[in-house]
N, CA, C and O atoms as CSV, one atom per row, in Angstrom:
chain,resi,resn,atom,element,x,y,z
A,1,MET,N,N,0.853,-1.171,0.000
A,1,MET,CA,C,0.000,0.000,0.000
A,1,MET,C,C,0.895,1.229,0.000
A,1,MET,O,O,1.901,1.296,0.707
A,2,GLN,N,N,0.498,2.198,-0.815
A,2,GLN,CA,C,1.270,3.425,-0.846
A,2,GLN,C,C,0.339,4.630,-0.950
A,2,GLN,O,O,-0.843,4.495,-1.269
A,3,ALA,N,N,0.886,5.791,-0.679
A,3,ALA,CA,C,0.094,7.018,-0.553
A,3,ALA,C,C,-0.665,7.402,-1.809
A,3,ALA,O,O,-1.650,8.135,-1.716
A,4,ASP,N,N,-0.250,6.937,-2.982
A,4,ASP,CA,C,-0.974,7.304,-4.195
A,4,ASP,C,C,-2.010,6.268,-4.627
A,4,ASP,O,O,-2.587,6.395,-5.707
A,5,ASP,N,N,-2.259,5.244,-3.805
A,5,ASP,CA,C,-3.335,4.291,-4.089
A,5,ASP,C,C,-4.685,5.006,-4.005
A,5,ASP,O,O,-4.879,5.881,-3.161
A,6,VAL,N,N,-5.598,4.633,-4.871
A,6,VAL,CA,C,-6.915,5.270,-4.949
A,6,VAL,C,C,-7.636,5.261,-3.599
A,6,VAL,O,O,-8.276,6.250,-3.240
A,7,PHE,N,N,-7.544,4.175,-2.857
A,7,PHE,CA,C,-8.280,4.026,-1.599
A,7,PHE,C,C,-7.546,4.617,-0.398
A,7,PHE,O,O,-8.111,4.686,0.693
A,8,PHE,N,N,-6.286,5.047,-0.584
A,8,PHE,CA,C,-5.519,5.572,0.547
A,8,PHE,C,C,-6.075,6.924,0.973
A,8,PHE,O,O,-6.147,7.860,0.176
A,9,GLU,N,N,-6.467,7.012,2.244
A,9,GLU,CA,C,-7.003,8.257,2.803
A,9,GLU,C,C,-5.944,8.954,3.640
A,9,GLU,O,O,-5.575,10.097,3.374
A,10,GLN,N,N,-5.464,8.251,4.653
A,10,GLN,CA,C,-4.435,8.764,5.545
A,10,GLN,C,C,-3.946,7.610,6.401
A,10,GLN,O,O,-4.574,6.552,6.432
A,11,PHE,N,N,-2.828,7.801,7.096
A,11,PHE,CA,C,-2.291,6.776,7.986
A,11,PHE,C,C,-2.732,7.049,9.410
A,11,PHE,O,O,-2.579,8.163,9.913
A,12,GLY,N,N,-3.281,6.031,10.062
A,12,GLY,CA,C,-3.675,6.140,11.465
A,12,GLY,C,C,-2.849,5.234,12.354
A,12,GLY,O,O,-2.236,5.689,13.320
A,13,ASN,N,N,-2.833,3.938,12.022
A,13,ASN,CA,C,-2.039,2.976,12.776
A,13,ASN,C,C,-1.933,1.675,11.996
A,13,ASN,O,O,-2.688,1.430,11.054
A,14,VAL,N,N,-0.984,0.851,12.408
A,14,VAL,CA,C,-0.819,-0.492,11.846
A,14,VAL,C,C,-0.799,-1.462,13.013
A,14,VAL,O,O,-0.182,-1.200,14.046
A,15,TYR,N,N,-1.481,-2.587,12.837
A,15,TYR,CA,C,-1.340,-3.639,13.837
A,15,TYR,C,C,-1.359,-5.002,13.157
A,15,TYR,O,O,-1.885,-5.157,12.055
A,16,ILE,N,N,-0.775,-5.984,13.838
A,16,ILE,CA,C,-0.721,-7.365,13.369
A,16,ILE,C,C,-1.619,-8.187,14.288
A,16,ILE,O,O,-1.594,-8.028,15.508
A,17,SER,N,N,-2.409,-9.065,13.681
A,17,SER,CA,C,-3.283,-9.937,14.453
A,17,SER,C,C,-2.965,-11.388,14.115
A,17,SER,O,O,-2.832,-11.756,12.947
A,18,SER,N,N,-2.846,-12.198,15.153
A,18,SER,CA,C,-2.587,-13.630,15.008
A,18,SER,C,C,-3.913,-14.375,15.075
A,18,SER,O,O,-4.772,-14.064,15.900
A,19,ILE,N,N,-4.071,-15.369,14.191
A,19,ILE,CA,C,-5.303,-16.152,14.192
A,19,ILE,C,C,-4.927,-17.631,14.290
A,19,ILE,O,O,-4.196,-18.155,13.450
A,20,ILE,N,N,-5.428,-18.278,15.305
A,20,ILE,CA,C,-5.198,-19.701,15.542
A,20,ILE,C,C,-6.033,-20.498,14.535
A,20,ILE,O,O,-7.137,-20.071,14.195
A,21,PRO,N,N,-5.541,-21.640,14.049
A,21,PRO,CA,C,-6.297,-22.441,13.086
A,21,PRO,C,C,-7.730,-22.718,13.555
A,21,PRO,O,O,-7.964,-23.114,14.697
A,22,GLY,N,N,-8.677,-22.500,12.641
A,22,GLY,CA,C,-10.082,-22.769,12.921
A,22,GLY,C,C,-10.801,-21.701,13.716
A,22,GLY,O,O,-12.026,-21.750,13.834
A,23,VAL,N,N,-10.081,-20.736,14.266
A,23,VAL,CA,C,-10.695,-19.699,15.100
A,23,VAL,C,C,-11.306,-18.606,14.223
A,23,VAL,O,O,-10.721,-18.190,13.223
A,24,VAL,N,N,-12.494,-18.154,14.623
A,24,VAL,CA,C,-13.165,-17.053,13.935
A,24,VAL,C,C,-13.050,-15.811,14.804
A,24,VAL,O,O,-13.357,-15.852,15.996
A,25,LYS,N,N,-12.603,-14.693,14.207
A,25,LYS,CA,C,-12.537,-13.416,14.915
A,25,LYS,C,C,-13.577,-12.474,14.316
A,25,LYS,O,O,-13.904,-12.568,13.133
A,26,GLY,N,N,-14.084,-11.581,15.129
A,26,GLY,CA,C,-15.068,-10.604,14.646
A,26,GLY,C,C,-16.372,-10.847,15.356
A,26,GLY,O,O,-16.450,-11.688,16.251
A,27,TRP,N,N,-17.341,-10.159,14.988
A,27,TRP,CA,C,-17.516,-9.109,14.005
A,27,TRP,C,C,-16.978,-7.784,14.528
A,27,TRP,O,O,-17.169,-7.434,15.693
A,28,ASN,N,N,-16.303,-7.056,13.647
A,28,ASN,CA,C,-15.782,-5.732,13.961
A,28,ASN,C,C,-16.450,-4.726,13.041
A,28,ASN,O,O,-16.684,-5.009,11.866
A,29,ILE,N,N,-16.753,-3.562,13.569
A,29,ILE,CA,C,-17.328,-2.484,12.777
A,29,ILE,C,C,-16.700,-1.184,13.259
A,29,ILE,O,O,-16.664,-0.903,14.457
A,30,HIS,N,N,-16.211,-0.402,12.316
A,30,HIS,CA,C,-15.690,0.924,12.645
A,30,HIS,C,C,-16.683,1.972,12.172
A,30,HIS,O,O,-17.302,1.826,11.118
A,31,THR,N,N,-16.827,3.022,12.954
A,31,THR,CA,C,-17.782,4.073,12.596
A,31,THR,C,C,-17.143,5.242,11.858
A,31,THR,O,O,-17.848,6.064,11.273
A,32,ARG,N,N,-15.790,5.325,11.880
A,32,ARG,CA,C,-15.098,6.418,11.180
A,32,ARG,C,C,-13.802,5.968,10.493
A,32,ARG,O,O,-13.218,6.728,9.722
A,33,THR,N,N,-13.362,4.768,10.762
A,33,THR,CA,C,-12.061,4.295,10.288
A,33,THR,C,C,-12.207,3.279,9.164
A,33,THR,O,O,-12.952,2.308,9.294
A,34,ASP,N,N,-11.492,3.505,8.052
A,34,ASP,CA,C,-11.392,2.488,7.011
A,34,ASP,C,C,-10.272,1.530,7.391
A,34,ASP,O,O,-9.295,1.919,8.031
A,35,THR,N,N,-10.426,0.281,6.989
A,35,THR,CA,C,-9.488,-0.777,7.320
A,35,THR,C,C,-8.868,-1.322,6.036
A,35,THR,O,O,-9.579,-1.565,5.060
A,36,ASN,N,N,-7.572,-1.513,6.030
A,36,ASN,CA,C,-6.853,-2.101,4.890
A,36,ASN,C,C,-6.073,-3.296,5.406
A,36,ASN,O,O,-5.127,-3.135,6.178
A,37,ILE,N,N,-6.464,-4.504,4.981
A,37,ILE,CA,C,-5.912,-5.722,5.564
A,37,ILE,C,C,-5.230,-6.580,4.499
A,37,ILE,O,O,-5.739,-6.751,3.392
A,38,VAL,N,N,-4.059,-7.115,4.870
A,38,VAL,CA,C,-3.379,-8.140,4.082
A,38,VAL,C,C,-3.079,-9.321,4.998
A,38,VAL,O,O,-2.882,-9.156,6.201
A,39,CYS,N,N,-3.048,-10.497,4.417
A,39,CYS,CA,C,-2.670,-11.696,5.161
A,39,CYS,C,C,-1.203,-11.945,4.857
A,39,CYS,O,O,-0.837,-12.183,3.706
A,40,ILE,N,N,-0.356,-11.892,5.886
A,40,ILE,CA,C,1.088,-12.022,5.671
A,40,ILE,C,C,1.615,-13.423,5.956
A,40,ILE,O,O,2.774,-13.719,5.666
A,41,ALA,N,N,0.776,-14.289,6.521
A,41,ALA,CA,C,1.149,-15.696,6.731
A,41,ALA,C,C,-0.122,-16.530,6.786
A,41,ALA,O,O,-1.067,-16.186,7.496
A,42,GLY,N,N,-0.142,-17.626,6.036
A,42,GLY,CA,C,-1.305,-18.498,6.020
A,42,GLY,C,C,-2.350,-18.050,5.007
A,42,GLY,O,O,-2.062,-17.279,4.091
A,43,ASN,N,N,-3.571,-18.549,5.191
A,43,ASN,CA,C,-4.717,-18.197,4.357
A,43,ASN,C,C,-5.899,-17.898,5.272
A,43,ASN,O,O,-6.188,-18.656,6.198
A,44,VAL,N,N,-6.565,-16.802,5.007
A,44,VAL,CA,C,-7.652,-16.334,5.864
A,44,VAL,C,C,-8.873,-16.004,5.020
A,44,VAL,O,O,-8.770,-15.366,3.972
A,45,LYS,N,N,-10.030,-16.451,5.494
A,45,LYS,CA,C,-11.297,-16.105,4.847
A,45,LYS,C,C,-11.897,-14.924,5.592
A,45,LYS,O,O,-12.087,-14.974,6.807
A,46,PHE,N,N,-12.193,-13.860,4.851
A,46,PHE,CA,C,-12.866,-12.686,5.395
A,46,PHE,C,C,-14.312,-12.689,4.927
A,46,PHE,O,O,-14.606,-13.032,3.782
A,47,VAL,N,N,-15.197,-12.309,5.811
A,47,VAL,CA,C,-16.595,-12.112,5.445
A,47,VAL,C,C,-16.942,-10.672,5.788
A,47,VAL,O,O,-16.700,-10.208,6.902
A,48,LEU,N,N,-17.513,-9.975,4.814
A,48,LEU,CA,C,-17.913,-8.581,4.986
A,48,LEU,C,C,-19.431,-8.497,4.893
A,48,LEU,O,O,-20.051,-9.160,4.062
A,49,TYR,N,N,-20.016,-7.679,5.751
A,49,TYR,CA,C,-21.461,-7.442,5.723
A,49,TYR,C,C,-21.683,-5.935,5.731
A,49,TYR,O,O,-21.287,-5.243,6.669
A,50,ASP,N,N,-22.317,-5.436,4.677
A,50,ASP,CA,C,-22.512,-3.993,4.528
A,50,ASP,C,C,-23.725,-3.532,5.342
A,50,ASP,O,O,-24.869,-3.815,4.987
A,51,ARG,N,N,-23.455,-2.823,6.428
A,51,ARG,CA,C,-24.495,-2.293,7.321
A,51,ARG,C,C,-24.784,-0.819,7.045
A,51,ARG,O,O,-25.575,-0.207,7.764
A,52,ARG,N,N,-24.166,-0.244,6.030
A,52,ARG,CA,C,-24.298,1.183,5.761
A,52,ARG,C,C,-25.658,1.490,5.146
A,52,ARG,O,O,-26.037,0.918,4.124
A,53,LYS,N,N,-26.377,2.392,5.779
A,53,LYS,CA,C,-27.659,2.847,5.252
A,53,LYS,C,C,-27.418,3.612,3.959
A,53,LYS,O,O,-26.438,4.347,3.845
A,54,ASP,N,N,-28.287,3.445,3.007
A,54,ASP,CA,C,-28.234,4.145,1.723
A,54,ASP,C,C,-27.032,3.760,0.865
A,54,ASP,O,O,-26.715,4.471,-0.089
A,55,SER,N,N,-26.356,2.654,1.177
A,55,SER,CA,C,-25.261,2.167,0.341
A,55,SER,C,C,-25.859,1.323,-0.787
A,55,SER,O,O,-26.870,0.651,-0.585
A,56,SER,N,N,-25.253,1.352,-1.949
A,56,SER,CA,C,-25.757,0.544,-3.074
A,56,SER,C,C,-25.615,-0.951,-2.785
A,56,SER,O,O,-26.265,-1.772,-3.432
A,57,THR,N,N,-24.771,-1.306,-1.820
A,57,THR,CA,C,-24.592,-2.713,-1.451
A,57,THR,C,C,-25.114,-3.008,-0.035
A,57,THR,O,O,-24.732,-4.012,0.566
A,58,GLU,N,N,-25.978,-2.146,0.493
A,58,GLU,CA,C,-26.527,-2.353,1.842
A,58,GLU,C,C,-27.144,-3.746,1.956
A,58,GLU,O,O,-27.947,-4.149,1.114
A,59,GLY,N,N,-26.759,-4.477,3.007
A,59,GLY,CA,C,-27.281,-5.812,3.262
A,59,GLY,C,C,-26.516,-6.929,2.566
A,59,GLY,O,O,-26.801,-8.104,2.797
A,60,ALA,N,N,-25.549,-6.586,1.719
A,60,ALA,CA,C,-24.790,-7.600,0.984
A,60,ALA,C,C,-23.747,-8.267,1.871
A,60,ALA,O,O,-23.159,-7.633,2.747
A,61,VAL,N,N,-23.528,-9.556,1.629
A,61,VAL,CA,C,-22.480,-10.332,2.287
A,61,VAL,C,C,-21.458,-10.705,1.220
A,61,VAL,O,O,-21.828,-11.140,0.129
A,62,GLN,N,N,-20.180,-10.536,1.529
A,62,GLN,CA,C,-19.115,-10.884,0.589
A,62,GLN,C,C,-18.079,-11.728,1.299
A,62,GLN,O,O,-17.666,-11.397,2.411
A,63,GLU,N,N,-17.653,-12.813,0.675
A,63,GLU,CA,C,-16.593,-13.674,1.191
A,63,GLU,C,C,-15.341,-13.472,0.337
A,63,GLU,O,O,-15.409,-13.488,-0.892
A,64,ILE,N,N,-14.199,-13.281,1.002
A,64,ILE,CA,C,-12.929,-13.066,0.310
A,64,ILE,C,C,-11.868,-13.903,1.019
A,64,ILE,O,O,-11.713,-13.806,2.237
A,65,THR,N,N,-11.138,-14.723,0.266
A,65,THR,CA,C,-10.032,-15.485,0.842
A,65,THR,C,C,-8.732,-14.879,0.340
A,65,THR,O,O,-8.522,-14.727,-0.864
A,66,ILE,N,N,-7.862,-14.536,1.285
A,66,ILE,CA,C,-6.559,-13.961,0.931
A,66,ILE,C,C,-5.466,-14.671,1.707
A,66,ILE,O,O,-5.715,-15.321,2.723
A,67,GLY,N,N,-4.249,-14.529,1.202
A,67,GLY,CA,C,-3.090,-15.092,1.890
A,67,GLY,C,C,-2.099,-15.671,0.912
A,67,GLY,O,O,-1.965,-15.201,-0.218
A,68,ARG,N,N,-1.417,-16.681,1.355
A,68,ARG,CA,C,-0.351,-17.318,0.575
A,68,ARG,C,C,-0.835,-17.714,-0.822
A,68,ARG,O,O,-0.088,-17.595,-1.793
A,69,ASP,N,N,-2.082,-18.186,-0.927
A,69,ASP,CA,C,-2.611,-18.656,-2.208
A,69,ASP,C,C,-3.297,-17.570,-3.023
A,69,ASP,O,O,-3.615,-17.794,-4.191
A,70,ASN,N,N,-3.533,-16.404,-2.440
A,70,ASN,CA,C,-4.206,-15.294,-3.134
A,70,ASN,C,C,-3.828,-13.996,-2.433
A,70,ASN,O,O,-4.588,-13.464,-1.624
A,71,TYR,N,N,-2.644,-13.497,-2.759
A,71,TYR,CA,C,-2.142,-12.317,-2.070
A,71,TYR,C,C,-2.828,-11.062,-2.589
A,71,TYR,O,O,-2.627,-10.670,-3.739
A,72,ASN,N,N,-3.630,-10.438,-1.751
A,72,ASN,CA,C,-4.359,-9.211,-2.084
A,72,ASN,C,C,-4.550,-8.376,-0.836
A,72,ASN,O,O,-4.386,-8.856,0.286
A,73,LEU,N,N,-4.898,-7.128,-1.049
A,73,LEU,CA,C,-5.264,-6.227,0.033
A,73,LEU,C,C,-6.782,-6.090,0.030
A,73,LEU,O,O,-7.389,-5.913,-1.026
A,74,VAL,N,N,-7.395,-6.170,1.207
A,74,VAL,CA,C,-8.843,-5.982,1.338
A,74,VAL,C,C,-9.068,-4.618,1.980
A,74,VAL,O,O,-8.617,-4.360,3.095
A,75,HIS,N,N,-9.771,-3.754,1.260
A,75,HIS,CA,C,-10.125,-2.429,1.774
A,75,HIS,C,C,-11.556,-2.509,2.297
A,75,HIS,O,O,-12.478,-2.856,1.558
A,76,ILE,N,N,-11.734,-2.183,3.585
A,76,ILE,CA,C,-13.048,-2.266,4.221
A,76,ILE,C,C,-13.451,-0.871,4.688
A,76,ILE,O,O,-12.868,-0.341,5.634
A,77,PRO,N,N,-14.445,-0.274,4.030
A,77,PRO,CA,C,-14.895,1.060,4.432
A,77,PRO,C,C,-15.561,1.027,5.812
A,77,PRO,O,O,-16.113,0.005,6.221
A,78,TYR,N,N,-15.501,2.151,6.519
A,78,TYR,CA,C,-16.184,2.196,7.815
A,78,TYR,C,C,-17.674,1.942,7.596
A,78,TYR,O,O,-18.246,2.320,6.573
A,79,GLY,N,N,-18.286,1.289,8.591
A,79,GLY,CA,C,-19.697,0.924,8.497
A,79,GLY,C,C,-19.932,-0.482,7.988
A,79,GLY,O,O,-21.045,-0.997,8.091
A,80,VAL,N,N,-18.896,-1.121,7.434
A,80,VAL,CA,C,-18.996,-2.499,6.960
A,80,VAL,C,C,-18.455,-3.416,8.055
A,80,VAL,O,O,-17.323,-3.252,8.510
A,81,ALA,N,N,-19.276,-4.384,8.474
A,81,ALA,CA,C,-18.855,-5.342,9.500
A,81,ALA,C,C,-17.947,-6.383,8.854
A,81,ALA,O,O,-18.166,-6.786,7.712
A,82,PHE,N,N,-16.914,-6.819,9.603
A,82,PHE,CA,C,-16.037,-7.854,9.060
A,82,PHE,C,C,-15.647,-8.849,10.136
A,82,PHE,O,O,-15.552,-8.531,11.322
A,83,SER,N,N,-15.427,-10.069,9.665
A,83,SER,CA,C,-15.034,-11.183,10.514
A,83,SER,C,C,-14.075,-12.031,9.694
A,83,SER,O,O,-14.092,-11.966,8.464
A,84,TRP,N,N,-13.233,-12.830,10.359
A,84,TRP,CA,C,-12.303,-13.651,9.607
A,84,TRP,C,C,-11.989,-14.950,10.328
A,84,TRP,O,O,-12.156,-15.084,11.540
A,85,LYS,N,N,-11.520,-15.914,9.515
A,85,LYS,CA,C,-11.203,-17.251,10.030
A,85,LYS,C,C,-9.929,-17.753,9.358
A,85,LYS,O,O,-9.745,-17.602,8.151
A,86,ASN,N,N,-9.055,-18.353,10.166
A,86,ASN,CA,C,-7.845,-18.997,9.665
A,86,ASN,C,C,-8.258,-20.305,8.996
A,86,ASN,O,O,-8.886,-21.153,9.630
A,87,LEU,N,N,-7.912,-20.475,7.727
A,87,LEU,CA,C,-8.278,-21.677,6.979
A,87,LEU,C,C,-7.226,-22.772,7.032
A,87,LEU,O,O,-7.471,-23.888,6.575
A,88,GLY,N,N,-6.065,-22.470,7.580
A,88,GLY,CA,C,-4.972,-23.433,7.572
A,88,GLY,C,C,-4.814,-24.212,8.859
A,88,GLY,O,O,-5.644,-24.143,9.765
A,89,SER,N,N,-3.707,-24.966,8.911
A,89,SER,CA,C,-3.402,-25.764,10.099
A,89,SER,C,C,-2.320,-25.124,10.960
A,89,SER,O,O,-1.998,-25.630,12.035
A,90,ASP,N,N,-1.756,-24.006,10.485
A,90,ASP,CA,C,-0.766,-23.237,11.240
A,90,ASP,C,C,-1.341,-21.847,11.544
A,90,ASP,O,O,-2.325,-21.417,10.943
A,91,GLU,N,N,-0.704,-21.169,12.482
A,91,GLU,CA,C,-1.103,-19.796,12.809
A,91,GLU,C,C,-1.076,-18.930,11.546
A,91,GLU,O,O,-0.175,-19.063,10.718
A,92,ALA,N,N,-2.057,-18.050,11.402
A,92,ALA,CA,C,-2.084,-17.072,10.303
A,92,ALA,C,C,-1.866,-15.689,10.904
A,92,ALA,O,O,-2.170,-15.454,12.074
A,93,LEU,N,N,-1.340,-14.786,10.097
A,93,LEU,CA,C,-1.119,-13.407,10.529
A,93,LEU,C,C,-1.725,-12.452,9.511
A,93,LEU,O,O,-1.549,-12.620,8.304
A,94,VAL,N,N,-2.444,-11.443,10.013
A,94,VAL,CA,C,-2.943,-10.382,9.150
A,94,VAL,C,C,-2.397,-9.058,9.658
A,94,VAL,O,O,-2.211,-8.859,10.859
A,95,ALA,N,N,-2.145,-8.159,8.715
A,95,ALA,CA,C,-1.703,-6.805,9.050
A,95,ALA,C,C,-2.801,-5.847,8.625
A,95,ALA,O,O,-3.335,-5.945,7.520
A,96,ASN,N,N,-3.131,-4.922,9.514
A,96,ASN,CA,C,-4.154,-3.926,9.252
A,96,ASN,C,C,-3.522,-2.546,9.290
A,96,ASN,O,O,-2.885,-2.168,10.274
A,97,CYS,N,N,-3.703,-1.805,8.217
A,97,CYS,CA,C,-3.284,-0.414,8.175
A,97,CYS,C,C,-4.562,0.424,8.180
A,97,CYS,O,O,-5.244,0.539,7.161
A,98,ALA,N,N,-4.873,0.998,9.317
A,98,ALA,CA,C,-6.115,1.747,9.505
A,98,ALA,C,C,-5.907,3.228,9.185
A,98,ALA,O,O,-4.796,3.752,9.274
A,99,THR,N,N,-7.005,3.885,8.810
A,99,THR,CA,C,-6.919,5.293,8.406
A,99,THR,C,C,-6.940,6.264,9.577
A,99,THR,O,O,-6.738,7.462,9.380
A,100,ARG,N,N,-7.179,5.780,10.782
A,100,ARG,CA,C,-7.221,6.664,11.949
A,100,ARG,C,C,-6.506,6.001,13.126
A,100,ARG,O,O,-6.358,4.780,13.174
A,101,VAL,N,N,-6.077,6.812,14.051
A,101,VAL,CA,C,-5.511,6.312,15.304
A,101,VAL,C,C,-6.599,5.513,16.025
A,101,VAL,O,O,-7.768,5.900,16.015
A,102,TYR,N,N,-6.210,4.392,16.652
A,102,TYR,CA,C,-7.191,3.539,17.314
A,102,TYR,C,C,-7.980,4.324,18.349
A,102,TYR,O,O,-7.421,5.075,19.148
A,103,ASP,N,N,-9.296,4.130,18.316
A,103,ASP,CA,C,-10.218,4.767,19.253
A,103,ASP,C,C,-11.279,3.735,19.613
A,103,ASP,O,O,-12.127,3.403,18.785
A,104,ALA,N,N,-11.239,3.231,20.831
A,104,ALA,CA,C,-12.182,2.198,21.274
A,104,ALA,C,C,-13.637,2.645,21.145
A,104,ALA,O,O,-14.534,1.814,21.001
A,105,GLU,N,N,-13.869,3.948,21.197
A,105,GLU,CA,C,-15.242,4.478,21.092
A,105,GLU,C,C,-15.850,4.247,19.709
A,105,GLU,O,O,-17.071,4.151,19.584
A,106,GLU,N,N,-15.023,4.156,18.676
A,106,GLU,CA,C,-15.563,3.996,17.330
A,106,GLU,C,C,-15.356,2.589,16.776
A,106,GLU,O,O,-15.684,2.318,15.621
A,107,SER,N,N,-14.824,1.716,17.583
A,107,SER,CA,C,-14.596,0.331,17.187
A,107,SER,C,C,-15.611,-0.554,17.899
A,107,SER,O,O,-15.490,-0.812,19.096
A,108,LEU,N,N,-16.604,-1.013,17.158
A,108,LEU,CA,C,-17.695,-1.789,17.733
A,108,LEU,C,C,-17.457,-3.282,17.523
A,108,LEU,O,O,-16.857,-3.690,16.528
A,109,LYS,N,N,-17.925,-4.080,18.455
A,109,LYS,CA,C,-17.806,-5.533,18.368
A,109,LYS,C,C,-19.202,-6.146,18.463
A,109,LYS,O,O,-20.034,-5.717,19.263
A,110,ILE,N,N,-19.437,-7.155,17.630
A,110,ILE,CA,C,-20.673,-7.936,17.687
A,110,ILE,C,C,-20.249,-9.394,17.785
A,110,ILE,O,O,-19.352,-9.829,17.063
A,111,ASP,N,N,-20.885,-10.153,18.669
A,111,ASP,CA,C,-20.553,-11.559,18.838
A,111,ASP,C,C,-20.674,-12.288,17.503
A,111,ASP,O,O,-21.623,-12.065,16.751
A,112,VAL,N,N,-19.715,-13.154,17.217
A,112,VAL,CA,C,-19.681,-13.860,15.944
A,112,VAL,C,C,-20.915,-14.744,15.739
A,112,VAL,O,O,-21.234,-15.086,14.600
A,113,LYS,N,N,-21.607,-15.116,16.799
A,113,LYS,CA,C,-22.805,-15.952,16.700
A,113,LYS,C,C,-24.094,-15.135,16.686
A,113,LYS,O,O,-25.185,-15.703,16.688
A,114,SER,N,N,-23.980,-13.825,16.672
A,114,SER,CA,C,-25.148,-12.947,16.704
A,114,SER,C,C,-26.016,-13.136,15.458
A,114,SER,O,O,-25.504,-13.311,14.352
A,115,LYS,N,N,-27.306,-13.100,15.650
A,115,LYS,CA,C,-28.266,-13.173,14.533
A,115,LYS,C,C,-28.416,-11.803,13.866
A,115,LYS,O,O,-29.103,-11.678,12.852
A,116,GLU,N,N,-27.773,-10.777,14.434
A,116,GLU,CA,C,-27.834,-9.420,13.869
A,116,GLU,C,C,-27.208,-9.357,12.474
A,116,GLU,O,O,-27.569,-8.513,11.653
A,117,ILE,N,N,-26.265,-10.264,12.224
A,117,ILE,CA,C,-25.598,-10.323,10.925
A,117,ILE,C,C,-25.987,-11.631,10.262
A,117,ILE,O,O,-25.825,-12.700,10.852
A,118,PRO,N,N,-26.507,-11.556,9.020
A,118,PRO,CA,C,-27.040,-12.763,8.354
A,118,PRO,C,C,-25.964,-13.654,7.747
A,118,PRO,O,O,-25.970,-13.923,6.546
A,119,TYR,N,N,-25.044,-14.105,8.586
A,119,TYR,CA,C,-24.007,-15.025,8.136
A,119,TYR,C,C,-23.653,-15.911,9.318
A,119,TYR,O,O,-23.406,-15.419,10.419
A,120,GLN,N,N,-23.628,-17.204,9.090
A,120,GLN,CA,C,-23.259,-18.144,10.138
A,120,GLN,C,C,-21.990,-18.873,9.720
A,120,GLN,O,O,-21.952,-19.549,8.693
A,121,TRP,N,N,-20.954,-18.722,10.535
A,121,TRP,CA,C,-19.700,-19.419,10.273
A,121,TRP,C,C,-19.870,-20.913,10.496
A,121,TRP,O,O,-20.561,-21.336,11.422
A,122,GLN,N,N,-19.246,-21.696,9.656
A,122,GLN,CA,C,-19.255,-23.161,9.800
A,122,GLN,C,C,-18.009,-23.600,10.529
A,122,GLN,O,O,-17.815,-24.794,10.757
């Protein structure tokens, strides 16, 4: 990712998250921060759910697998809920470059088993 990428807004923070095989993390929703995620080790399935009112994709669910077998960056606009699962047998690592400094007030969590989001992890 670089400053002249179309989706680049500004730099807020970077963090690395470890995912144990078979573990599902999320749902996460930011109210002001865009998220840019790459998988730097292993393979991870991301599920996005668009909760944004008046969005052309409101209510849509999207599945994206990234990592060793499909190296890509996933850009997640604020207001879109996201969750992820390690698909491999070894620890996976994802790096997130967020557009704002971390603020717990704008980072919402929903239980992964919640019926609020129309997706059930297997």
